Residue frames as a rotation matrix with the C-alpha (Angstrom) as fourth column:
MET 1
0.586 0.061 0.808 169.69
0.563 -0.747 -0.353 62.31
0.582 0.662 -0.472 216.38
ALA 2
-0.353 -0.815 -0.458 172.58
0.931 -0.260 -0.255 64.47
0.089 -0.517 0.851 217.49
GLN 3
0.125 0.362 -0.924 172.16
0.565 -0.791 -0.234 67.99
-0.816 -0.492 -0.303 218.81
SER 4
-0.620 -0.460 -0.636 173.69
-0.195 -0.694 0.693 69.47
-0.760 0.554 0.340 215.62
ASP 5
-0.880 0.330 0.340 171.14
0.464 0.450 0.763 67.64
0.098 0.829 -0.550 213.42
LYS 6
-0.005 0.921 -0.390 168.25
0.886 -0.177 -0.429 69.54
-0.465 -0.347 -0.815 215.01
PRO 7
-0.048 0.031 0.998 167.07
0.708 -0.704 0.056 72.55
0.704 0.710 0.012 213.00
ASN 8
-0.800 -0.263 -0.539 167.68
0.576 -0.589 -0.567 75.79
-0.168 -0.764 0.623 214.81
PHE 9
-0.085 0.834 -0.545 165.14
0.432 -0.463 -0.774 78.58
-0.898 -0.301 -0.321 215.28
ILE 10
-0.281 -0.085 -0.956 166.07
-0.637 -0.729 0.251 80.41
-0.718 0.679 0.151 212.07
GLN 11
-0.970 -0.090 -0.224 165.77
-0.228 0.640 0.734 77.23
0.077 0.763 -0.642 209.99
LYS 12
-0.567 0.823 -0.042 162.39
0.753 0.496 -0.432 76.46
-0.335 -0.276 -0.901 211.54
LEU 13
-0.028 0.539 -0.842 161.22
0.056 -0.840 -0.539 80.02
-0.998 -0.062 -0.007 210.85
LYS 14
-0.609 -0.261 -0.749 162.34
-0.700 -0.267 0.662 79.86
-0.373 0.928 -0.020 207.21
ARG 15
-0.964 0.266 0.001 160.58
0.244 0.884 0.397 76.51
0.105 0.383 -0.918 206.76
TRP 16
-0.308 0.898 -0.315 157.38
0.660 -0.037 -0.750 77.89
-0.685 -0.439 -0.582 208.32
PHE 17
-0.093 0.238 -0.967 157.36
-0.419 -0.890 -0.179 80.92
-0.903 0.389 0.183 205.98
LYS 18
-0.839 -0.274 -0.470 158.08
-0.538 0.284 0.794 78.72
-0.084 0.919 -0.386 202.94
GLU 19
-0.815 0.579 0.020 155.22
0.579 0.815 0.010 76.35
-0.011 0.019 -1.000 203.83
THR 20
-0.161 0.771 -0.616 152.88
0.400 -0.519 -0.755 79.26
-0.902 -0.368 -0.225 204.58
VAL 21
-0.363 -0.035 -0.931 153.56
-0.691 -0.661 0.294 80.88
-0.625 0.750 0.216 201.19
GLY 22
-0.980 -0.033 -0.195 153.00
-0.155 0.741 0.653 77.50
0.123 0.671 -0.732 199.52
GLU 23
-0.539 0.836 -0.103 149.62
0.770 0.440 -0.463 77.14
-0.342 -0.329 -0.881 201.23
LEU 24
-0.093 0.507 -0.857 148.58
-0.002 -0.861 -0.509 80.69
-0.996 -0.045 0.081 200.35
ARG 25
-0.743 -0.211 -0.635 149.26
-0.612 -0.169 0.773 79.97
-0.270 0.963 -0.004 196.68
LYS 26
-0.909 0.417 -0.024 146.68
0.387 0.863 0.324 77.16
0.156 0.285 -0.946 196.85
VAL 27
-0.466 0.764 -0.447 143.92
0.360 -0.298 -0.884 79.46
-0.808 -0.573 -0.136 198.17
SER 28
-0.334 0.489 0.806 141.08
0.887 -0.126 0.444 80.35
0.319 0.863 -0.392 195.83
TRP 29
-0.797 -0.051 -0.602 140.93
0.354 -0.847 -0.397 84.10
-0.490 -0.529 0.693 196.40
PRO 30
0.272 0.952 0.138 137.64
0.772 -0.130 -0.622 85.94
-0.574 0.276 -0.771 195.68
SER 31
-0.224 -0.260 0.939 137.49
0.819 -0.572 0.037 88.55
0.528 0.778 0.341 192.97
ARG 32
-0.986 -0.163 0.028 137.26
0.130 -0.869 -0.477 92.21
0.102 -0.467 0.879 193.95
ALA 33
-0.397 0.912 0.104 133.52
-0.598 -0.343 0.724 92.25
0.696 0.225 0.682 193.11
GLU 34
0.221 0.455 -0.863 132.88
0.319 0.802 0.505 89.15
0.922 -0.386 0.032 195.24
ALA 35
-0.544 -0.514 -0.663 134.84
0.791 -0.050 -0.610 90.59
0.281 -0.856 0.434 198.16
LEU 36
-0.944 0.227 0.239 132.93
-0.257 -0.961 -0.102 93.89
0.207 -0.158 0.966 198.00
ALA 37
-0.083 0.971 -0.224 129.58
-0.418 0.170 0.892 92.08
0.904 0.168 0.392 197.80
VAL 38
0.138 0.084 -0.987 130.34
0.664 0.731 0.155 89.93
0.734 -0.677 0.045 200.83
THR 39
-0.833 -0.480 -0.273 131.68
0.532 -0.563 -0.633 92.95
0.150 -0.673 0.725 202.74
ARG 40
-0.665 0.669 0.333 128.46
-0.511 -0.732 0.450 94.83
0.545 0.129 0.829 202.00
ILE 41
0.230 0.772 -0.593 126.38
-0.014 0.612 0.791 91.90
0.973 -0.173 0.151 203.29
VAL 42
-0.212 -0.394 -0.894 128.44
0.862 0.356 -0.361 91.68
0.461 -0.847 0.265 206.49
LEU 43
-0.981 -0.178 0.084 128.10
0.129 -0.904 -0.409 95.41
0.149 -0.390 0.909 207.14
ILE 44
-0.336 0.933 0.130 124.32
-0.565 -0.310 0.765 95.35
0.754 0.183 0.631 206.54
VAL 45
0.309 0.432 -0.847 123.81
0.350 0.777 0.524 92.35
0.884 -0.459 0.089 208.83
THR 46
-0.552 -0.594 -0.585 126.01
0.773 -0.103 -0.625 93.98
0.311 -0.798 0.517 211.49
VAL 47
-0.904 0.264 0.335 123.97
-0.301 -0.952 -0.061 97.20
0.303 -0.156 0.940 211.43
ILE 48
0.039 0.975 -0.218 120.67
-0.425 0.213 0.879 95.29
0.904 0.058 0.423 211.57
MET 49
0.175 -0.018 -0.984 121.86
0.659 0.745 0.103 93.12
0.732 -0.666 0.142 214.47
ALA 50
-0.846 -0.503 -0.177 123.18
0.480 -0.574 -0.664 96.19
0.232 -0.646 0.727 216.32
ALA 51
-0.604 0.705 0.371 119.78
-0.583 -0.708 0.398 97.88
0.543 0.024 0.839 215.93
ILE 52
0.307 0.737 -0.603 117.91
-0.073 0.650 0.757 94.79
0.949 -0.188 0.254 217.15
LEU 53
-0.110 -0.431 -0.896 120.21
0.850 0.426 -0.309 94.37
0.514 -0.796 0.319 220.14
GLY 54
-0.943 -0.221 0.250 119.96
0.101 -0.904 -0.416 98.08
0.318 -0.367 0.874 220.93
VAL 55
-0.189 0.958 0.215 116.16
-0.626 -0.286 0.725 97.94
0.756 0.003 0.654 220.95
LEU 56
0.415 0.318 -0.853 116.16
0.320 0.826 0.464 94.79
0.852 -0.465 0.241 223.10
ASP 57
-0.545 -0.691 -0.475 118.65
0.731 -0.115 -0.672 96.37
0.410 -0.714 0.568 225.50
PHE 58
-0.812 0.306 0.497 116.45
-0.355 -0.935 -0.006 99.46
0.463 -0.181 0.868 225.79
ILE 59
0.195 0.963 -0.185 113.33
-0.445 0.256 0.858 97.35
0.874 -0.085 0.479 226.45
PHE 60
0.304 -0.118 -0.945 115.01
0.632 0.768 0.108 95.15
0.713 -0.630 0.308 229.05
ALA 61
-0.802 -0.596 -0.031 116.57
0.442 -0.558 -0.702 98.17
0.401 -0.577 0.711 230.75
ARG 62
-0.491 0.714 0.498 113.13
-0.631 -0.686 0.361 99.77
0.600 -0.137 0.788 231.04
LEU 63
0.452 0.677 -0.580 111.62
-0.112 0.688 0.717 96.52
0.885 -0.259 0.387 232.38
VAL 64
-0.126 -0.581 -0.804 114.35
0.828 0.385 -0.408 96.13
0.546 -0.717 0.433 234.97
GLY 65
-0.898 -0.183 0.401 113.92
0.011 -0.919 -0.395 99.80
0.440 -0.350 0.827 235.88
LEU 66
-0.029 0.972 0.233 110.21
-0.634 -0.198 0.748 99.24
0.773 -0.126 0.622 236.44
LEU 67
0.489 0.178 -0.854 110.86
0.347 0.858 0.378 96.17
0.800 -0.481 0.358 238.59
VAL 68
-0.490 -0.771 -0.407 113.47
0.725 -0.101 -0.681 97.94
0.483 -0.629 0.609 240.71
ASN 69
-0.865 0.138 0.483 111.24
-0.240 -0.958 -0.156 100.97
0.441 -0.251 0.862 241.32
ILE 70
0.023 0.941 -0.337 108.27
0.090 0.334 0.938 98.92
0.996 -0.052 -0.077 242.61
């Protein structure tokens, strides 16, 4: 393969974008209702996990504080 036969950067970039668009057309996108429902679930789980971790952090901080002050 000669040096001139190699695709240059611009050709590679165009090919990448073309293939990416082709793959995105194959994706089964969720409906707006499905996306909102899943987003709601993620936000609820995130808030619950943040609360649990906050409580555990508070408890462990108090325990470590008690151990250090002995």
